[in-house]
DOGUGU-72687 format. One record per residue (C-alpha): residue number from 0; x, y, z. Coordinates in steps of 0.25 Angstrom, whole numbers. Example, Ala and Ser with C-alpha at 12.3 -4.5 7.8 and 13.67 -1.06 7.14 Angstrom:
2
+-----+-------+-------+-------+
: num :  east : north :    up :
+-----+-------+-------+-------+
:   0 :    49 :   -18 :    31 :
:   1 :    55 :    -4 :    29 :
+-----+-------+-------+-------+
END
This chain:
171
+-----+-------+-------+-------+
: num :  east : north :    up :
+-----+-------+-------+-------+
:   0 :  -131 :  -253 :   111 :
:   1 :  -140 :  -253 :    99 :
:   2 :  -152 :  -253 :   107 :
:   3 :  -148 :  -242 :   116 :
:   4 :  -145 :  -233 :   104 :
:   5 :  -159 :  -237 :    98 :
:   6 :  -165 :  -233 :   111 :
:   7 :  -158 :  -220 :   112 :
:   8 :  -161 :  -216 :    98 :
:   9 :  -175 :  -219 :   100 :
:  10 :  -176 :  -211 :   112 :
:  11 :  -169 :  -199 :   106 :
:  12 :  -179 :  -200 :    94 :
:  13 :  -191 :  -200 :   104 :
:  14 :  -185 :  -188 :   112 :
:  15 :  -182 :  -180 :    99 :
:  16 :  -197 :  -183 :    94 :
:  17 :  -203 :  -178 :   107 :
:  18 :  -194 :  -166 :   106 :
:  19 :  -199 :  -163 :    92 :
:  20 :  -214 :  -166 :    95 :
:  21 :  -217 :  -159 :   108 :
:  22 :  -228 :  -164 :   117 :
:  23 :  -239 :  -154 :   113 :
:  24 :  -236 :  -158 :    99 :
:  25 :  -237 :  -173 :   102 :
:  26 :  -250 :  -170 :   111 :
:  27 :  -257 :  -162 :   100 :
:  28 :  -253 :  -172 :    89 :
:  29 :  -259 :  -184 :    97 :
:  30 :  -272 :  -177 :   101 :
:  31 :  -276 :  -169 :    88 :
:  32 :  -290 :  -172 :    84 :
:  33 :  -293 :  -176 :    70 :
:  34 :  -306 :  -169 :    67 :
:  35 :  -308 :  -177 :    55 :
:  36 :  -311 :  -189 :    64 :
:  37 :  -322 :  -181 :    72 :
:  38 :  -337 :  -181 :    69 :
:  39 :  -342 :  -168 :    61 :
:  40 :  -351 :  -164 :    72 :
:  41 :  -338 :  -163 :    81 :
:  42 :  -330 :  -154 :    72 :
:  43 :  -339 :  -143 :    67 :
:  44 :  -352 :  -135 :    69 :
:  45 :  -363 :  -138 :    59 :
:  46 :  -375 :  -130 :    59 :
:  47 :  -382 :  -141 :    51 :
:  48 :  -378 :  -152 :    61 :
:  49 :  -388 :  -160 :    69 :
:  50 :  -382 :  -160 :    83 :
:  51 :  -392 :  -170 :    88 :
:  52 :  -387 :  -180 :    78 :
:  53 :  -372 :  -176 :    80 :
:  54 :  -374 :  -178 :    95 :
:  55 :  -380 :  -192 :    93 :
:  56 :  -368 :  -196 :    85 :
:  57 :  -359 :  -190 :    95 :
:  58 :  -366 :  -198 :   106 :
:  59 :  -363 :  -211 :    99 :
:  60 :  -348 :  -207 :    97 :
:  61 :  -347 :  -202 :   112 :
:  62 :  -353 :  -215 :   117 :
:  63 :  -343 :  -223 :   108 :
:  64 :  -331 :  -214 :   112 :
:  65 :  -335 :  -212 :   127 :
:  66 :  -335 :  -197 :   125 :
:  67 :  -344 :  -185 :   129 :
:  68 :  -350 :  -176 :   119 :
:  69 :  -346 :  -162 :   117 :
:  70 :  -356 :  -153 :   110 :
:  71 :  -349 :  -140 :   105 :
:  72 :  -360 :  -130 :   102 :
:  73 :  -356 :  -118 :    93 :
:  74 :  -354 :  -116 :    78 :
:  75 :  -344 :  -112 :    67 :
:  76 :  -348 :   -97 :    69 :
:  77 :  -344 :   -98 :    84 :
:  78 :  -331 :   -91 :    86 :
:  79 :  -328 :   -98 :    99 :
:  80 :  -331 :  -111 :    92 :
:  81 :  -320 :  -108 :    82 :
:  82 :  -311 :  -104 :    93 :
:  83 :  -313 :  -117 :   100 :
:  84 :  -311 :  -125 :    88 :
:  85 :  -298 :  -118 :    85 :
:  86 :  -294 :  -120 :   100 :
:  87 :  -296 :  -135 :    98 :
:  88 :  -288 :  -136 :    86 :
:  89 :  -276 :  -128 :    93 :
:  90 :  -277 :  -137 :   105 :
:  91 :  -277 :  -152 :   101 :
:  92 :  -278 :  -157 :   116 :
:  93 :  -291 :  -149 :   118 :
:  94 :  -296 :  -153 :   104 :
:  95 :  -294 :  -167 :   108 :
:  96 :  -301 :  -166 :   121 :
:  97 :  -313 :  -160 :   113 :
:  98 :  -314 :  -170 :   102 :
:  99 :  -308 :  -183 :   109 :
: 100 :  -315 :  -181 :   122 :
: 101 :  -329 :  -178 :   117 :
: 102 :  -338 :  -181 :   105 :
: 103 :  -339 :  -167 :   100 :
: 104 :  -352 :  -162 :    93 :
: 105 :  -352 :  -147 :    88 :
: 106 :  -366 :  -141 :    88 :
: 107 :  -369 :  -129 :    80 :
: 108 :  -375 :  -117 :    87 :
: 109 :  -379 :  -103 :    83 :
: 110 :  -385 :   -97 :    70 :
: 111 :  -388 :  -107 :    60 :
: 112 :  -390 :  -118 :    71 :
: 113 :  -400 :  -129 :    66 :
: 114 :  -413 :  -132 :    73 :
: 115 :  -407 :  -145 :    77 :
: 116 :  -395 :  -139 :    84 :
: 117 :  -404 :  -129 :    91 :
: 118 :  -413 :  -141 :    96 :
: 119 :  -401 :  -149 :    99 :
: 120 :  -395 :  -138 :   108 :
: 121 :  -408 :  -136 :   116 :
: 122 :  -404 :  -148 :   125 :
: 123 :  -392 :  -141 :   130 :
: 124 :  -390 :  -128 :   138 :
: 125 :  -390 :  -115 :   130 :
: 126 :  -377 :  -112 :   122 :
: 127 :  -373 :   -98 :   125 :
: 128 :  -360 :   -97 :   118 :
: 129 :  -352 :  -106 :   109 :
: 130 :  -345 :  -115 :   108 :
: 131 :  -353 :  -122 :   119 :
: 132 :  -350 :  -136 :   124 :
: 133 :  -360 :  -147 :   129 :
: 134 :  -354 :  -160 :   134 :
: 135 :  -363 :  -172 :   133 :
: 136 :  -362 :  -186 :   137 :
: 137 :  -362 :  -197 :   127 :
: 138 :  -377 :  -198 :   128 :
: 139 :  -379 :  -183 :   125 :
: 140 :  -382 :  -178 :   139 :
: 141 :  -376 :  -165 :   142 :
: 142 :  -364 :  -165 :   153 :
: 143 :  -359 :  -151 :   152 :
: 144 :  -362 :  -138 :   145 :
: 145 :  -349 :  -129 :   142 :
: 146 :  -349 :  -115 :   138 :
: 147 :  -335 :  -113 :   130 :
: 148 :  -333 :   -99 :   135 :
: 149 :  -328 :  -104 :   148 :
: 150 :  -317 :  -112 :   141 :
: 151 :  -312 :  -100 :   133 :
: 152 :  -300 :   -92 :   135 :
: 153 :  -297 :   -80 :   127 :
: 154 :  -299 :   -83 :   113 :
: 155 :  -299 :   -98 :   115 :
: 156 :  -301 :  -108 :   125 :
: 157 :  -294 :  -112 :   139 :
: 158 :  -288 :  -125 :   136 :
: 159 :  -288 :  -129 :   151 :
: 160 :  -303 :  -126 :   152 :
: 161 :  -306 :  -133 :   139 :
: 162 :  -299 :  -145 :   142 :
: 163 :  -305 :  -146 :   156 :
: 164 :  -319 :  -145 :   149 :
: 165 :  -316 :  -156 :   139 :
: 166 :  -309 :  -165 :   149 :
: 167 :  -320 :  -164 :   160 :
: 168 :  -332 :  -167 :   150 :
: 169 :  -325 :  -179 :   142 :
: 170 :  -330 :  -192 :   145 :
+-----+-------+-------+-------+
END
């Protein structure tokens, strides 16, 4: 009798907790990205960065973690780069796919771009608008070039298209 009471009490506690913590809240909690754990080249655009050195570091990490590399080309001046960053923060599942499926390297582009960044980007197709994504394998070979405008919807991004992109090119 005591065992039945204990099992029923435990079951009711679990049901109540699940009712309080809805599935989306649990899901968001479990996949939230801690940006403090990421490399600095993954979380901000830096006009003084050396993208070749950042890529070399990313290649080492990508090989170790079995990931492809995602170069995001843009800048802190870029309105749509800021919208993208906000979108990631508001959509933890997308943010998780972005950071956990790839070794992300942000490459500064635009006014104030260093000679090293200009030289680095010469090996890739021209960037017409930002943000622009280049997917590279763990050895730095380009797999795909993606204009982000086809992933946009209104004043934000289309979650289905963005997740399809992030899923298709993960390793």
